[in-house]
MDAnalysis code that builds the backbone (N, CA, C; Angstrom):
import MDAnalysis as mda
import numpy as np

u = mda.Universe.empty(345, n_residues=115, atom_resindex=np.repeat(np.arange(115), 3), trajectory=True)
u.add_TopologyAttr("name", ["N", "CA", "C"] * 115)
u.add_TopologyAttr("resid", np.arange(1, 116))
u.add_TopologyAttr("resname", ["UNK", "UNK", "UNK", "UNK", "UNK", "UNK", "UNK", "UNK", "UNK", "UNK", "UNK", "UNK", "UNK", "UNK", "UNK", "UNK", "UNK", "UNK", "UNK", "UNK", "UNK", "UNK", "UNK", "UNK", "UNK", "UNK", "UNK", "UNK", "UNK", "UNK", "UNK", "UNK", "UNK", "UNK", "UNK", "UNK", "UNK", "UNK", "UNK", "UNK", "UNK", "UNK", "UNK", "UNK", "UNK", "UNK", "UNK", "UNK", "UNK", "UNK", "UNK", "UNK", "UNK", "UNK", "UNK", "UNK", "UNK", "UNK", "UNK", "UNK", "UNK", "UNK", "UNK", "UNK", "UNK", "UNK", "UNK", "UNK", "UNK", "UNK", "UNK", "UNK", "UNK", "UNK", "UNK", "UNK", "UNK", "UNK", "UNK", "UNK", "UNK", "UNK", "UNK", "UNK", "UNK", "UNK", "UNK", "UNK", "UNK", "UNK", "UNK", "UNK", "UNK", "UNK", "UNK", "UNK", "UNK", "UNK", "UNK", "UNK", "UNK", "UNK", "UNK", "UNK", "UNK", "UNK", "UNK", "UNK", "UNK", "UNK", "UNK", "UNK", "UNK", "UNK", "UNK"])
u.atoms.positions = np.array([
    [-10.189, 13.372, -18.599],
    [-9.502, 12.275, -18.010],
    [-10.373, 12.343, -16.906],
    [-10.521, 10.729, -16.378],
    [-11.111, 10.905, -15.005],
    [-10.048, 9.349, -14.256],
    [-10.843, 9.904, -12.913],
    [-10.357, 8.815, -12.358],
    [-11.671, 7.829, -11.375],
    [-11.174, 6.971, -11.118],
    [-12.446, 6.575, -9.870],
    [-12.062, 6.811, -8.473],
    [-10.799, 7.122, -8.247],
    [-10.148, 7.341, -7.013],
    [-9.093, 7.835, -6.651],
    [-8.679, 9.024, -6.258],
    [-7.621, 9.935, -6.164],
    [-7.054, 9.464, -5.109],
    [-7.201, 8.847, -4.203],
    [-6.073, 8.631, -2.970],
    [-6.783, 7.134, -2.734],
    [-5.740, 5.965, -3.298],
    [-5.872, 4.779, -2.955],
    [-5.389, 4.182, -1.871],
    [-5.496, 3.246, -0.762],
    [-4.785, 3.155, 0.265],
    [-4.457, 1.507, -0.052],
    [-3.355, 1.351, 0.338],
    [-2.364, -0.102, 0.039],
    [-2.135, -0.697, 1.543],
    [-1.970, -1.907, 1.710],
    [-1.550, -2.423, 2.309],
    [-0.083, -2.864, 2.555],
    [1.003, -2.384, 3.428],
    [2.232, -2.842, 3.052],
    [2.633, -4.523, 2.813],
    [3.363, -4.855, 1.880],
    [3.959, -5.932, 1.519],
    [2.713, -6.342, 0.622],
    [1.648, -5.805, 0.326],
    [0.599, -6.027, -0.778],
    [0.868, -5.609, -2.373],
    [-0.368, -5.757, -2.638],
    [-0.439, -4.955, -4.476],
    [-1.226, -4.188, -3.967],
    [-1.024, -2.900, -4.866],
    [-1.732, -1.829, -5.139],
    [-2.195, -1.164, -6.681],
    [-2.654, -0.918, -7.057],
    [-3.255, -0.462, -8.392],
    [-3.727, 0.885, -8.521],
    [-3.568, 1.551, -9.394],
    [-3.592, 3.128, -9.956],
    [-4.096, 3.251, -11.090],
    [-5.491, 3.539, -11.300],
    [-6.111, 3.509, -12.844],
    [-6.775, 4.799, -13.026],
    [-6.057, 5.364, -14.508],
    [-7.006, 6.876, -15.067],
    [-7.610, 6.366, -16.589],
    [-8.455, 6.997, -16.278],
    [-9.554, 6.890, -17.896],
    [-9.205, 7.963, -18.587],
    [-9.450, 8.034, -19.914],
    [-9.366, 9.147, -21.030],
    [-10.421, 8.770, -21.937],
    [-10.924, 9.621, -22.640],
    [-11.735, 9.902, -23.820],
    [-11.062, 10.476, -25.012],
    [-10.110, 10.591, -26.283],
    [-9.639, 10.683, -26.523],
    [-9.719, 10.024, -28.072],
    [-9.276, 11.016, -29.198],
    [-8.947, 10.439, -30.740],
    [-7.630, 11.325, -31.106],
    [-6.858, 11.014, -31.752],
    [-6.305, 9.162, -31.522],
    [-6.185, 9.049, -30.402],
    [-5.826, 7.327, -30.316],
    [-5.221, 7.157, -29.215],
    [-4.034, 7.645, -28.244],
    [-4.096, 8.003, -26.780],
    [-3.417, 8.821, -25.895],
    [-2.737, 7.810, -25.376],
    [-1.351, 8.861, -25.172],
    [-0.315, 7.814, -24.100],
    [-0.543, 8.035, -23.152],
    [-0.424, 7.079, -21.943],
    [-0.321, 7.213, -20.517],
    [1.160, 7.091, -19.882],
    [1.743, 8.311, -18.989],
    [2.843, 7.949, -18.691],
    [2.877, 8.649, -17.392],
    [2.924, 7.469, -16.398],
    [3.020, 7.472, -14.896],
    [4.617, 8.240, -14.594],
    [4.422, 8.582, -13.417],
    [5.176, 9.346, -12.744],
    [5.500, 9.384, -11.172],
    [6.853, 9.333, -10.894],
    [7.134, 9.279, -9.565],
    [7.922, 10.201, -9.006],
    [7.583, 11.387, -8.831],
    [8.356, 12.580, -8.820],
    [8.511, 13.140, -10.065],
    [9.688, 13.252, -10.457],
    [10.261, 13.808, -11.804],
    [10.378, 12.383, -12.554],
    [10.476, 11.251, -12.081],
    [10.931, 9.883, -12.817],
    [9.859, 9.100, -13.619],
    [9.546, 9.006, -14.731],
    [8.606, 8.577, -15.158],
    [9.064, 7.028, -14.855],
    [7.827, 6.139, -14.763],
    [7.712, 4.968, -14.527],
    [7.474, 3.911, -15.757],
    [8.126, 2.587, -15.932],
    [7.997, 1.520, -16.763],
    [8.042, 0.612, -16.103],
    [7.501, -0.657, -16.756],
    [7.788, -1.948, -16.475],
    [8.843, -2.394, -16.245],
    [9.687, -1.314, -17.162],
    [10.925, -1.863, -16.757],
    [12.281, -0.909, -16.223],
    [11.400, -0.390, -14.712],
    [12.148, 0.173, -14.077],
    [12.714, -0.486, -12.574],
    [13.840, -0.479, -12.881],
    [14.808, -0.853, -11.893],
    [14.661, -0.890, -10.763],
    [15.022, -1.216, -9.767],
    [15.058, -1.118, -8.163],
    [15.647, -2.120, -7.355],
    [15.821, -2.098, -6.112],
    [16.258, -3.695, -5.741],
    [15.216, -4.632, -5.770],
    [13.857, -4.022, -6.400],
    [13.040, -5.163, -6.308],
    [12.706, -5.545, -7.527],
    [13.065, -5.496, -8.347],
    [12.683, -5.937, -9.724],
    [11.698, -6.451, -10.300],
    [11.037, -5.848, -11.083],
    [9.533, -6.410, -11.250],
    [8.407, -6.316, -10.399],
    [8.508, -4.999, -9.865],
    [7.365, -4.763, -9.033],
    [6.518, -3.953, -9.812],
    [6.912, -3.225, -10.759],
    [5.924, -2.041, -11.356],
    [5.289, -2.593, -12.647],
    [4.208, -2.858, -13.111],
    [3.467, -3.210, -13.839],
    [2.774, -1.998, -14.329],
    [2.612, -1.416, -15.793],
    [1.646, -0.792, -16.326],
    [0.790, -1.866, -17.453],
    [-0.715, -1.552, -17.391],
    [-1.021, -2.245, -18.325],
    [-2.163, -1.086, -19.217],
    [-2.781, -1.216, -20.108],
    [-3.441, -0.289, -21.236],
    [-4.610, -1.215, -21.646],
    [-6.047, -0.324, -21.953],
    [-7.223, -1.144, -22.367],
    [-7.540, 0.049, -23.520],
    [-8.353, -0.590, -24.545],
    [-9.111, 0.270, -24.866],
    [-10.730, -0.123, -25.260],
    [-11.427, 0.562, -24.861],
    [-12.816, 0.227, -25.198],
    [-13.509, 0.987, -25.967],
    [-14.269, 0.713, -26.829],
    [-15.329, 1.749, -27.974],
    [-16.097, 1.835, -27.383],
    [-17.093, 3.006, -27.346],
    [-18.311, 3.270, -26.585],
    [-19.374, 4.144, -27.579],
    [-20.187, 3.211, -27.918],
    [-21.460, 3.921, -29.056],
    [-21.805, 5.136, -28.242],
    [-22.091, 6.340, -28.988],
    [-22.733, 7.233, -28.089],
    [-24.289, 7.773, -28.816],
    [-24.441, 6.335, -29.659],
    [-26.067, 6.534, -30.004],
    [-26.201, 7.361, -31.566],
    [-24.994, 7.669, -32.034],
    [-24.655, 8.216, -33.355],
    [-24.015, 7.517, -34.522],
    [-24.822, 6.790, -35.022],
    [-23.943, 5.998, -36.015],
    [-22.696, 6.333, -36.611],
    [-22.458, 7.490, -37.084],
    [-20.881, 7.783, -37.349],
    [-20.040, 8.111, -36.748],
    [-20.643, 8.051, -35.443],
    [-19.317, 8.653, -34.231],
    [-19.287, 7.958, -33.077],
    [-18.243, 7.302, -33.094],
    [-17.829, 6.824, -31.496],
    [-16.704, 7.070, -31.012],
    [-16.788, 6.963, -29.998],
    [-15.982, 7.422, -28.605],
    [-15.217, 6.575, -27.906],
    [-14.085, 6.294, -28.025],
    [-13.049, 5.657, -27.446],
    [-12.407, 6.111, -26.566],
    [-12.771, 5.062, -25.313],
    [-12.287, 5.315, -23.613],
    [-11.076, 4.371, -23.651],
    [-10.327, 5.071, -23.127],
    [-8.628, 4.294, -22.874],
    [-8.510, 4.440, -21.445],
    [-8.052, 3.005, -20.900],
    [-7.301, 3.621, -19.464],
    [-5.888, 2.891, -19.289],
    [-5.329, 3.168, -18.434],
    [-4.356, 2.413, -17.859],
    [-4.405, 2.300, -16.481],
    [-3.431, 1.537, -16.016],
    [-3.110, 1.240, -14.889],
    [-1.595, 0.877, -14.193],
    [-1.320, 1.735, -13.354],
    [0.092, 1.215, -12.792],
    [-0.291, 0.400, -11.508],
    [0.523, -0.765, -11.780],
    [0.289, -1.984, -10.591],
    [1.761, -1.722, -9.875],
    [1.457, -1.734, -8.517],
    [3.027, -1.772, -8.163],
    [2.582, -3.009, -7.113],
    [3.376, -4.221, -6.974],
    [3.469, -5.290, -6.311],
    [4.643, -5.226, -5.200],
    [4.213, -5.807, -3.874],
    [4.713, -5.680, -2.823],
    [5.201, -4.255, -2.129],
    [4.673, -3.705, -1.910],
    [4.354, -2.207, -1.871],
    [5.049, -1.842, 0.030],
    [5.834, -1.019, -0.480],
    [6.610, -0.302, 0.876],
    [6.071, 0.833, 1.202],
    [6.844, 1.384, 2.246],
    [6.749, 2.632, 2.498],
    [7.207, 3.701, 1.765],
    [8.100, 3.387, 0.856],
    [8.479, 4.384, 0.025],
    [7.399, 4.787, -1.033],
    [6.678, 3.728, -1.380],
    [5.577, 3.975, -2.830],
    [4.648, 4.785, -1.917],
    [4.426, 4.985, -0.658],
    [3.168, 5.707, -0.022],
    [3.790, 7.234, -0.720],
    [3.244, 7.917, -1.755],
    [3.169, 8.871, -2.103],
    [2.416, 9.389, -3.216],
    [2.780, 10.674, -4.004],
    [1.724, 11.375, -5.056],
    [2.320, 10.685, -6.075],
    [1.690, 10.087, -7.564],
    [1.678, 9.362, -8.729],
    [1.392, 11.072, -9.603],
    [2.059, 11.119, -10.466],
    [1.339, 12.392, -11.278],
    [1.470, 11.161, -12.810],
    [0.254, 11.463, -13.416],
    [-0.026, 10.833, -14.545],
    [-0.163, 11.545, -15.569],
    [0.267, 11.625, -16.672],
    [0.293, 12.267, -18.057],
    [-0.420, 11.894, -18.829],
    [-1.364, 12.354, -19.713],
    [-2.157, 11.628, -20.668],
    [-2.078, 12.718, -21.805],
    [-1.589, 12.074, -23.158],
    [-1.602, 12.902, -24.073],
    [-1.493, 12.447, -25.662],
    [-1.881, 13.137, -26.460],
    [-1.683, 12.766, -27.664],
    [-1.074, 13.910, -29.090],
    [-1.385, 13.875, -29.906],
    [-0.575, 14.946, -30.867],
    [-1.507, 16.201, -31.021],
    [-2.530, 16.328, -30.296],
    [-3.673, 17.349, -30.082],
    [-3.559, 17.875, -28.639],
    [-2.669, 17.221, -27.627],
    [-2.621, 17.947, -26.819],
    [-2.330, 16.913, -25.154],
    [-2.563, 17.888, -23.973],
    [-2.055, 16.583, -22.824],
    [-3.239, 17.277, -21.787],
    [-3.427, 16.473, -20.968],
    [-3.699, 16.479, -19.597],
    [-2.751, 15.854, -18.657],
    [-2.892, 16.199, -17.328],
    [-2.877, 15.253, -16.314],
    [-3.588, 15.369, -14.653],
    [-3.234, 14.218, -13.766],
    [-3.879, 14.488, -12.670],
    [-2.757, 13.779, -11.679],
    [-3.294, 13.841, -10.358],
    [-2.226, 13.545, -9.453],
    [-2.906, 12.218, -8.923],
    [-2.070, 11.251, -8.501],
    [-3.217, 10.077, -7.595],
    [-2.310, 9.982, -6.250],
    [-2.754, 9.753, -5.426],
    [-1.840, 9.498, -4.054],
    [-2.222, 8.188, -3.543],
    [-1.003, 7.216, -3.096],
    [-0.893, 5.947, -2.352],
    [-1.035, 6.407, -1.077],
    [-1.529, 5.772, -0.310],
    [-1.795, 6.304, 1.296],
    [-1.665, 4.272, 2.135],
    [-1.143, 4.860, 3.734],
    [-1.011, 3.162, 4.039],
    [-2.810, 2.975, 4.469],
    [-2.760, 2.313, 4.210],
    [-4.016, 1.331, 4.850],
    [-3.533, 0.246, 5.878],
    [-4.561, -0.105, 7.041],
    [-4.258, -1.431, 7.866],
    [-4.177, -2.226, 7.331],
    [-3.514, -3.234, 7.833],
    [-3.551, -4.709, 7.217],
    [-4.652, -5.483, 8.118],
    [-5.312, -4.862, 9.164],
    [-6.758, -5.689, 9.796],
    [-7.908, -5.082, 9.556],
    [-8.630, -5.871, 9.297],
    [-10.143, -5.359, 9.235],
    [-10.650, -4.711, 10.155],
    [-11.089, -3.789, 9.801],
    [-11.768, -2.562, 10.825],
    [-13.429, -2.976, 11.047],
    [-13.886, -3.051, 12.357],
    [-15.189, -3.565, 12.497],
    [-15.872, -2.404, 13.181],
])
């Protein structure tokens, strides 16, 4: 499992995206958690529709004709970020052969450019 950034800076009232990559066969399942609560696109709160989770598959040739490694990714996008969203998110990637997990942290960024 790989992440590009384990800390993502988000501007309040804007969108933020947390992405995780995995190489696995068969295809893994990605589950995002906020605390012990699993997040889904159907997660409801006073701001319904703020959570979006997407998945992508990319076949990557390894140079060996008979073998292809599949790289999977999943992105949790939070729209209209507020201070309650600034926390750690646990991501579990699993399939029938095992599981792995990582933590990503969403922190507050300034809404003003730095010079």
